[in-house]
N, C-alpha and C positions, 0 to 999 in steps of 0.2 A: 311280343307280345301277337304278332300274327299266328305265331307256332302254338301259342295256347288256344287263340280262337278258332283256328284250323282246327285243332283238335276237338275243340268243344262242338263244333259244328257237327262232327261226326259223332258225338254222343248222342243219346235217344233224349228226348224232354225231360224224361226221371232222372238219368244221369246228370244231364247239366244242374236240375234241381239239387240233386245231391251234393255238388262239388259248389252248389252255391248255401248248402247249409251246415256244410264243413269249413266254409270259410268263413261264413257269418258267425259259427260258435266261436271260432279262434278271435276273432275281432271284439265281438259282444263281450266273449269271457275276460278280455282285458280292455275294453273301454267302456261296457255298460252301454246301455241302449243310446243314453243322450250322448255320450263319448264317442260313439263309431259312427264314421259315415259310410252311407252307400258307395260313396267313391273307393273308400278303403275296401271294402269286401269284393267291390268287383276289381279293384287292382289284384287282390289276393287269387282271384279266379282267373284274372287274364283276361277277362271281356269288358265292355264298354258298359256304363251306368243304363243307357235305353234297351241293353240286351238284358243285363239283370231284371230291370222293368218289365221284359218282355215275360219273364220266368215269374215273378211276383210282383203285387201290384203297388209294392212300396217297403219301406221300412219296417211299419210294423207287421206286416206278413211275414218278412224274412226274419225277424225277430221270433214271433211264435211259432214260426217253423222250426228254429233252432232249439226253442224251448220246448217245445211237441218231443224233439227228437234227444234231448238231454234226459225227460222224463220219460220215455219209451227205451233209452239205452240203461237206464237204472232199473226201470221195472224188471226188464229182459235178465240184467246183471243178477237180479236178487231172486227172478224165477228158477235160474239155471242153477245158482247156488244151492238152493233148498230144494230141489227136484228129491223127492224121494223121502225127505227128513222133516222131521215135526220138532215142536218145543225148541229143548235146549241146543238141540243138536242143530238144526235150523237156523236159531238165532246165530249162533258159531259162526256157521258157515256165511251166511249173510253179511255180519258184521266183520269178519275177515277179509270175504270178498270186496267189501266198500272200502275199507281202510287201505287196501292194496292199491284198488283202481283210482283212488281220488289220491293218494301218493304218487303213482306212475303219472297219471294222467290229470295233473292239476286244473289243468283246462274243464273240467268237466265240473270241478268243484266251483270254479271260478264263474263258470256258466250258470252253475243253480243260485250262486248268490247276487248273480246279478238279475236272476229270473225275480226274486223275493224284491230286490230294490225296485225293479219295472213295476211292479204292482203298485207298490206305494206311491211311486211317483204319478204314475199313470191315473191311480185313483183320485188322487187329491187334484188333477186337472179335468176329473169328471169322467175318465174314460173308463168302464167297468172291465171293457173285454179282456183286457189283459189279467186282470184280476180270476175273472172267471174261467179263462183258459188254463191257467198255472193251478187256481186249484183242483179243476177236473183232472188233472194229471196226479195232482197230490194225492187225490180220493183214489186213484187208479194204483197208485203207490202204495197207499195204506192198505188198498184190499189185496193186495199182491203178497204183502208181508204176514196180514192179518192170519190167514187160515194156516200156514205152518207153524206160524206161533199160537196154536190150538184155539182161533177163534178168539182169542180170549182181548177185549177193549185195553184192559190195562197193557198188557203184555206189548201189543202194538204200540199204543202212544210212550210206553217205557223203551220201546226199540229206536223208536223214531226221534225221542228226545234226546236219549245219548247219541243219534247220530249225527243230530245239529253239534252236541258238543263236540262231537268228532270233526264237524267242519269246521268248528271254530278255531279248535286246535292244530288242524291241518293248515288252515290258512295263516293263521298267526305265526306257523314256520315252527311249532314246537317239537324238537325231535322225539322219536320214538321211545328212547330211556329216557326223558324228563318225567321227572315225578308227576305233571299234572295230569298223565296218563293212568297213574294208579288208582285203581277200582274201578275200571272203565270194563274190564272183562270178568266173568265169575271168579275165574279161577285167582283175579289178583284180589278179590274182596273175601277170600277163604268161603265159596259156595262150591 
């Protein structure tokens, strides 16, 4: 641990925060907000809990930073996939990139799912901050895909609804050639 701590000491504050966000994403993706301890995050980074709390004021701040990163990475992924494209070409490029990404990096999908669960649990406890942050991220995501899809609310909503179905199918482990995937792309439905 002293090697990691020494290495961490040489990093800038932003690099240290990045290390914590990456470790937190891995831990929260697996255990959720309530099932993940800050001790596990600190251990993954190779630092003490007190050091962790010098970078973030608490577990909630760490979770929200990981959630924000998850949303921003998804926004960036969609923006890059749709760059220079419109309509069906943009939809297809974004969809293919998304399926590939969550299939290759299931942690990203798991973190998304944990974000939605954390919102519900927090709001049941009277804490609206989680929900406000996650909803703001969702709206940035919505805006990112809205323009390439022709600024059509129906197309945007349909794309996101299909994405949520894809989330569920991937999370449940359906293989790519399973019949539940039929009809998810325009070429499958005869369009």
